[in-house]
N, C-alpha and C positions, 0 to 999 in steps of 0.2 A: 746447393752450391752458392747460390746468391747470398743467403744467409751467413754462411761460413766467411765469405769475403767481407760482408758488412761487419761482421763481429771482429774479424782481424783488424780492421781499420779503425775501430773505436778506441779512444783514449781512455783509460781508466780515470775516473774522478775528473773528467775533463771540465765540468762546470763548478766543482768545488775549489774555492780559493784557499790559499795558505795565508794566515794571519800571523804577524810578529808583533809581540809587545816588548816591553823592556826586558822581561825575564822569560817569556814563554813563546813557544811556536804551536800554533794551532793549524793542523794539517789534516787532509782527508785520511780516513782509515785505509789501511792495507791489511791483507791477509796476515801478515807478520805481527800485527798488533794484538792477535787474538790472545795469546798466553798471558800477556800483561793485563788486558782488559779483563779477562775471566778471573785472574788472581784478584784484581780489585773488586769485582762484583761478588766474589766468593767471601769477602770479608764482612762479618757481622756489623762492625762499626759503620761500614759504608752503607749497608743496606738497611740499617735500623729504621730509618725514616723513608726509605724507598722501597716499598713492598713489604718491609718487615721481615725478610728472611733472605739468606745468601741465594745467589743464583747458581744454578747448576751449569756445568760446561755446555750442555746442550741449549740452555736458555741464553747463554753468553754467545754462542755461535749464531743463534737466531737474531739476537741484537745486532751483531756485527753485520749480517746480511741486510737487516732493516736500515741500519746506518747507510750502507752501499746503495740502497734503492731510493732514498730519500731525495738525494741531489737531482738525478735525472727527472724524477716525477714532479717535484715541487720547486726546484730551484734553491732550496735551503736544505740544511741537514746538520749532522754533527761532525765535530772534529775531534782528533785525538790532541790532547794537551800534553806537551812535552817541555820540560825545563831546557831552555836553549843552550845554556852553558854546558850541560852535561848529556843531553838527549834523554834523559831519564823520563820514563812514562809518569805523568802526574795525574791524568784523569781524561775525562771526556766532557764536552760542552756542545751545545747546539740547539737546533730547532727541529721540531717534528710535527707531523699531523697524525696523531694516534687515534683519532675519532673516539675519544673517551666518552663514556656515557655519564655525563654530568649534568647537574641542574644548579645554575645556569650552564648551558653548553658552550664550549669553545667554538663550535662551528669549524670553519676552515683557517681560523687564526693561528699562526705558527706559535707552538708551544716551546718556550725555552726551558731546557733541562741541563743539569750539570752533576757530576760526581767526581770526586778526587780520590786518589789513592791515599791510604792512611799517612804515609810519610809526608805528604804535601799539605796536610790540614794545618791551619794555624799560621801560615806564611803569607796569606793575602793572595795566594794563586787563584782561588776561586773568583774573588772580586776582579781580579785583573783578566782572567779569561772570559767571565760574564760580560764585563764592560766592553772587551774587544768584540765579543759576537754581537752584542747589542749595537755598537757603533757600526758594524758591518750591515746589520739589518736597517739601521737608519739610512746608511748609504744606498740601500737597495730600494728605499722608498716604502717599506713596510709600514703601513698606517699604525699597526697595533701587534704587539706581542704579548703572550700571556705565560704564566707559570702556576704550578700548584705546588704547596709545601705543607708538610704536616705542621700543625700548630705548635707541636713540641720541638721543632727544629729551628731554634732561635738563631744559630749560625747562618743558616741558608736565608732566613728572612732578611737578616742584615745584609747579606749579599745581594739579594733582590732589591732592597731598598737603596743601596749605594748605586745600583745600575738604573735607578728611576723607576722601578716597579712600585705599584701602590695597591694595597688590599681593596678589593671591590666585592668580595663575597665570601662567605663561610658556607660549606656544604659537606656532603659525604662522598667518599670514592671508594667502592667496594667495601662499604660498611665501616670505613675509618674516616674521622673527621679530617678536612683538609681546608686549607686557605687558598683562595684564588686571588691572583695578582694580575694587573695589567700594566702595560707600558706603552702609552701612545708615543708615536714618533714626535721628538722635540720639533717644534716649529719655530722658525725665526720670526719673532714678531715684527721685525722691520720689513719682512718680505710680504706680510699681508696687506 
């Protein structure tokens, strides 16, 4: 009985903020986002450099559940990215702790990730969304964030570099080459 009362009193996504940029709205995931997210992750062009194969509906559902669990556990997570003017689903961006088996390891450092729907490619949306998420991380006082990108994914490397990420290692993840990037929080030299 007490658990039921506690559950009813919780606010979904209470700790996940909504971010608004010039063209985009980044907001917490809700169940209704599933179909559009699954359609994006089922596209071979989207997953070419992210796992190398389209995701099944079951894998997409599990991803949506992970996204919902990140915010209350870590205080960071993923957002749905929508074009503000139209409300159209543009993709997903955010931070996670996936405990990846990497050498060198990420440890508990928040890992930035992003994926955009095919229609949203080539419009600068990825850079805009990643920079907004990075600015949010800076405001939270995160000392460092990381990301990993396939060495063949030149567009994502440019997005990462525009947001202040710099390469620090090359390694393998699940048998495929990957490039590791890090972004220390920008420090105000006058404050030191």
